[in-house]
N, C-alpha and C positions, 0 to 999 in steps of 0.2 A: 926374630919373627917368628923363631919355634916355639920360643918360650910365652910370646903372647897368645899364640893360636893353641897353645896349651892350658894355659890361665882362663881363656874363651871358654874353650870348651869343659874345665871343670867349673866354670861360673851356671853355664846353661846346666849341667847335671846337676847341680845342687837347685837350683828354679825350677828343674822339674820334680824333684822329689820333692820339695817344698808342696809343689803345688797337688800331688799325687796325694802327700801327707792330709792337705788341707781339705782335697775329695774326700778321703777316706774319713775324715772328723765330720764331713758334713753328711755324709753317707751315713754313718752311726747316729747321729744326731738324729736323722729325719725316722731312720728305724725305730728307734726307743720311742721318738715322739708317735711313729704310729703305733707300736705295741701299746704306749699307755691310752692313746684313743680308742683304741681295741677294748681295751681293758674297762675304761668308762663305757664304751657301747656296749658291751657284756652287761654290765651292772645296770643300767639302764632297760636293755630288755631284762634282764631278771626279773624286775620291779615292774615293769611294765604285764609280763604273762602273772604273776601274782596278783596283781589290783586287778587283772580282768578274771581271775578265777575268784576271787573274793566276791568282786563286783556279782559275777553271776550266781553266786550260793545267797547273795543276800536279795535277788531279785528272782525268785525263782517261785515263788507265786505273781509277781508282777508279771512275769514273762507270759504267765498263760492267760491272765485278765486279756491279752490284745487279741485273742485267738478263739474263733468261734469253733465249737468242739463237735457239731454233732456231724454225723455221717450221712450223706447221701446215699441212697440204696444204686441209683443210678450209677454211682462210682463204682462203685463194686464190680458192675457187670463188665463184659467186654462189648464195648462198643465198636471197636474197630472192625473196617471192613477188610476179609482177604484182598491182599494187593492182586491187581489183573494181569492176566499172564500176557510176560512180555520175553519174546527172542532174546537171548545172549547175540552179542554185536557181530560175531563173524555169522551168524545166521540170518541176519536180518533182512540182508540184501537176497536179493531173488537173483540166482544163477543169470547170465546174459547168455544165451545162446546165437547162432549164425545158422540162419537156413540156408538149405542147399544151393537155393538160387543165388542168395547174396555171397557163397563163399566161392560159386564159379563166376560169378559175376566182377570178381574182382582179377581170374585170370586172363593175362590179356590176349586178345583174340588175332591171329597174322593181319599184318598190313597187306594191302596190294603189290608191295614191293617183294615180300618175304614170299606172297604165293609164286613169283616168277621163278623161286630157286627151290629146285628139284630135293621133292622128298618132304616139303613143307607139310604135307598133311599127316605123316607117317609121324613127323615131329610132333604135330600138334595133338592131335589123337595121343601120344605117347604119355606127353607132358597133362591131358583129361583123365588118361587113365590114372597117372600119378597121383593126381590131385581129389579124383573120386576114391583112391584109398586113403590118402591122409583126411577126408572129410567123414568116411566110414569107422575109421579109428578114432578122430573126434566125438562122433555120436556115441560112442561106446563109452569113451571116458566121461562125458556130458550125461548119459543114462547112469553111469556108476555112480558119479557126485550126486545127481539128482536123488537117487534112490537114498544114498546115505543120508543126503540131511533129509529127507524126508523121514527114515526111520529115526535120526538124531530129534527132530521137530516132534515125531509122537510120542516118544519114549519121553519128553519134557512135559510134552501135554499130559501123559496117562500118569505123570509124578506130581504134575502140579493139581490135577485133579485129586489125587490121593491126600497130597496135603491139605487142598482147601477142603476136603470132604473130614477130616480130620479136625480142623479148623473150626468148622461151621457146628460138627459135633461137641467140640469141647466149648463153644460159644453158648450153643444152647444149653448144653447142661449148665454149663457155669452160671448163666442168665436164668434157668430154671430154679437154681439154687437160690438165687439171691431173690428171687420173686416169692419163693416159699420160706425163707429167711425173714423178709420182710414182714407176710403176713405172718408170720409167726412172732413176730416181735410185736405187731400192733395190736394181736391177739393176748400178751402178755405172756407168751410162753417162757417158761423159767431159763430153761436152755440157751432161748434167743434172746432173752433179755442179757443174761450173763455174759453170752457169746459178744454182744452190741455193747455192753460195757467195757467187756476188756478189750476189745478194739478201739475204743475210744482210749483207754488208758495206756493203749502200745504205741498209740500215735503220738502222746506227749511227751516233748523232748526236753529232756534234762543234759546236766552235761556228763560226759565219756563214763565218768569212773562211780555212775551210780547205779545200782544192782538192776532198780527196777523190774523185780520179782513181785508179783502177789497172785492173791486168788480171788474170784468175785463168787457169791452164789446169792441166788435170787427168791422170795419168797412171794409167791404174786397175791395170796389172797390179803396180806396187810400192805403190799408194795414196797417192800423192805428190800435195799441192795445192802449185803455185806461184803466190805472188804479188806482183807487180811493182806496188807503191804510189808514188804520188808525195806526198813529205812537203811541210810547208808551208814556208814561206821563213823564213830566220833574224828577218825583220821581224814576225813574228808576235808575237815579243816585243816589250813596250811598252819603250821607252826611258827613258821618266819613271818614277820612283820615286814621287814625290808631288806633289801640287800646294800652295803655299802663297800665301796672299793678304798683301801688304804694303800696310798702312794707310795709311801716309805719303807712298807711292807710286802707292799705286790699281791695281794690278799683282798679277796671278796668276802667279806663278812655277815654274817646272817643275824640280825639283831631278832630276837625269839619274841612272838606274840605273847602278851599277858594271858595266865590260865582263865582269868576272867573273861578275858575277850574270847578264848576258845570257846569256852563253857556258853556263853552268850550266843553267839553265831550256831553252834551245833543246834541250842533250843529253836530259837529260831528258824532252823533248816528243817530239824520236825514239826513243827506248828506249820509250817510254810506248806511243805509236803501233803499236810493232812488237810487243812483248807484248799489247796491248790485240786484235790484230787477230789474232793466234794463237788467243788467248783467246776470242774471239767464233766461231771457226771449230770448234773443239774442242768447244764448249759445244753448238754448233748440228748436230754432228753425230751425228744421230740414228738412222744406220742404221750406223755404223762404216763408211764409207767412207776414211776417213783414218785413216793410220798413220805418214805424215810431212809433216810443213808447212814450207815453205820460204818466207822473204820476203826481200824486197829492196827497199830503199826507197831512193829518189832524188827528189832537188828540182830544179826549174829555174833557171836562174839567167845569169850572165851573166859571162866570165871579165873580171874588170878588166883585165888585160894585153894582152888581144886586141880585147874587146868583142861576142865570139860570144857564143852561145848555148853552153851546156853544160848536164850532165844527171851529176851526179857521182853516184854511189852513196854512201850515208854509212852502208847498215847492211846487214848480210847474216847471215841466220841458215836453219840448217835442223835440226830438231829431231824427233823422235818426239813421238806425242800422250800417248803410256805416261807418257815422261819430263815431258812438261811439265805432266800431271795432277797429278804428284806436288808441284807448286810451291804453296805458298799466295802467292798476289799478292797478296793485301791485306797482308800483312807484310814481302815482298821489298824489299832494294833495288836497283831497278831495274838496275843496273849491275855489280851481283855476279849478278844473276840471268842476265844475256845471257852474262857472261863463263863462269858453269858449262855454259850451253847451249852455249859454242862459236862465240859470234857474232862476225863482225866486226865492230866497229864504229866510227867514224871519231873519232879521237883528239879533232881539232878540225872537227865538221861546221859551226861557227859561221864556219869560215875554207874550206867546201867542200874540205874533206881527204880526196878517195876512198879506197873499199874494195874489193877486187875481188868482183862477184856469186859466190855459191858456187854458184849454179845461173844461168846464162844465160835469160832469158824465151825469147827469141827462139829460141834452141837448143831448148826444149823443145816448141815448136809447129813448129817444121820440124822434127822427125823421125816426125811422127804426121799427116801431109799429105801430098795426091800430089805429085809432082816437080813437075808444073807447074804449083802452086798456090805454089811456093814462091820462087825466082827465075827469070829467063828463062834463065840458063845453068845453073840446077843439075843438068841433065841430064849435062851435061859434066864435071861433078866425080867423083870416084872415090868408089863407095860400098865404104867401109870394111868392110863384109862382105863382099865378093868378093874382099878379097887374101887370099893366100897367108898362113901364118904367117910366113914370112921376112920377106915384104913389110911385116908388120902390126907387125914385131919390129923392122923398120928404121925405120918410122915412127913408133913411140915413141922410141925410141932417138935419133933424128933430133930430133925434137919437143924432149926434155929436154936436145938441145946446143943447140937454137936457145936455151930459157929460159936457160941457163948454167950447166948442169952439165955437169961432166967423167963421161959415161956411156958402160958397156961392155956388150955383149949379152951372157949365158950360154946354157947349155943352153936348148933350148926345152923347157916340159911337156908332161906328157901328154895334157893337155884343149887342147892347140892353143896357148894364151898363152906370154909367154916374161917372162924372169925379165930385169930390168935392175940391176946393179949401179952406181950414179953418185954421186960425189962435187959437194957443193955445197960452194962456195968461199967461202962466206960466212964471216967469221969468227965463234966463238960459236954463231951459229943453224945455221953449214953443217956439213958432217960426211959419211958413209957412210948412202946412200939405198938401199934396196932397192927396185925398182918393180918390180909383175907386170901385168901386161895381160890381161883378159879379153875373148876375142873372142865374145861370148855373145849371145844373142839374147833369152833368157829373163832372169828376176831374179837377181842375184848373191845367194846368202844367205850365211850365216855363216859358214858353213865355209872359203870363199875368204879371208874375213879373219882367220879364225883361222891359215889355212895362211900368210898373209903376215906375222903376227905372228910364227910360229914360227922362218920363214927370216930373219927380223930377228934374232932373238934367235941363232940359228946362225951369222950373217952376222957379229955384233956392232955391228948399224944403229943411226944417231940416231932415223932415220924410216923406214915405210915407207909408199908411193903405190900404191894398186890402182887400176887404169885401165878401165874396163870401157864396152864400147860400148851396153850394157842400162843397167839401174839397179839399185839395192842396195835390197833388205828389210829393214825395221825391224828386224830382229835383228841386221843387219850393223850398222847404222849405232849400235846400244847397246854393241857388245859393242867398236865403235872409240873410244865416245867418251871415254874416260879413258886413251886410249893415242894416244902417238906417229905416230898412224897418217890419212894423208888418202886421203878414197874420191872418186874422178874417175869421174862417172857418163858416159853418152854426151852428154849436151847440154854438160856441161863438156869432156870430149875435144875438140868442136867447137868449144870456145869456145876454146881454149887454141891449137888449129891453125890459126882464123882469125886470132887475136894475132898470129900468126906467119908469117903471110904463104901459110897453106896453107888452102884452102877443101874440104871433103869432105864428105859426107852418110853419112846412117846410114838404110839401106833393109833391113829385116828379111825374110828368106827365108820365104816362104808355108808353111804346113804344120808 
């Protein structure tokens, strides 16, 4: 019997160990399976996140088309009312007091039987006297409580009145500022229009890692807004095409995106930001303050050859509001659209190949501030408006000589401008060029552009350039858009002069 019991015990032990081993094997298998599932899920998550980011980059323009960008001035006001005065819960309930009559009414009077007991009256009077003392003590406590409660309520009311007065003062001040801002905007005040456009662009929602830094300037007479916008770096485009999990190596590999695709996406981003910015400003122009929109897109980077900070312009465009509104942005090819609008676009923005800004932002600002606010040496710079027609003729002539043209002055025109016939020595793109200068303080209209075009035809010139000290109107840009004509305004003239070693200024005479 002992041997049989020992054998049974041994078999049971073996069975338990086998069961435990099987359980451990199953547990290990489940854990391994769970680990593999986690790795697959992580790979799927990374791919979904990558696809979401790329989709966002490819729909920068489309995202803005669904949003109405005009800002309601009423929304800028404080329309809330200051909350009504409300006591804290602990002070809301009025204190419940007991009158003297009610208090003493609760003291039981002696019954007829009690009055038969000697000394009942003395005992009853003592009870009344003791009750009187308790009631007087109660009255004192009530008086103290009421006084303290009234003091707290009074303090709260005083504090409430101060807060309400401060709120109303802030509200009135803010709303008055908005009223003045709206009035200034409707009167096309440059500061107000620039601020309004800035608010529009600040509300624009881009991916979190976009810079969204920009400057805005507004010129009221030609109704022109100039935007200098910081573009995202090319590193905004993910270099990974997809993630793939290799089970045998337990590694999540990254499949690289082709360089050509990165370039294409980045070019699309640059184009989309430009078109989107113009679209947002045009849609938000509720007072028709804008006729011409200029966009210059820059990117901050480091020159790999020198290690120095650089800021190349990757895209520059000047278009009219009317022409832009004819475009169906939901269906356009961005590159073709920008080409049709006459934009200067870097052919290789990923390699930081720069283009020349059509309008230099700093030059726009400098002409509309006092000389002392520009540069310390500005007063020593010549004012182009003070030059004689002959001096202005030589200035334009010498400028295009320095640029590389072979230019010769012709007879000065009756309006004080000057015609210059130049030859661009570049093969294919070069040829005869007619240059006309307008030393104007007012906006240059379409008639001047028509005159230049007529001169081009008469001279058999390949191109015409109109140089003005002021600005051009919308009609001038519209007439020139499909013709080999380049319009250089005062800011552009100052920019070209400074690029060629001549520092000047343009201060218009009063009156």
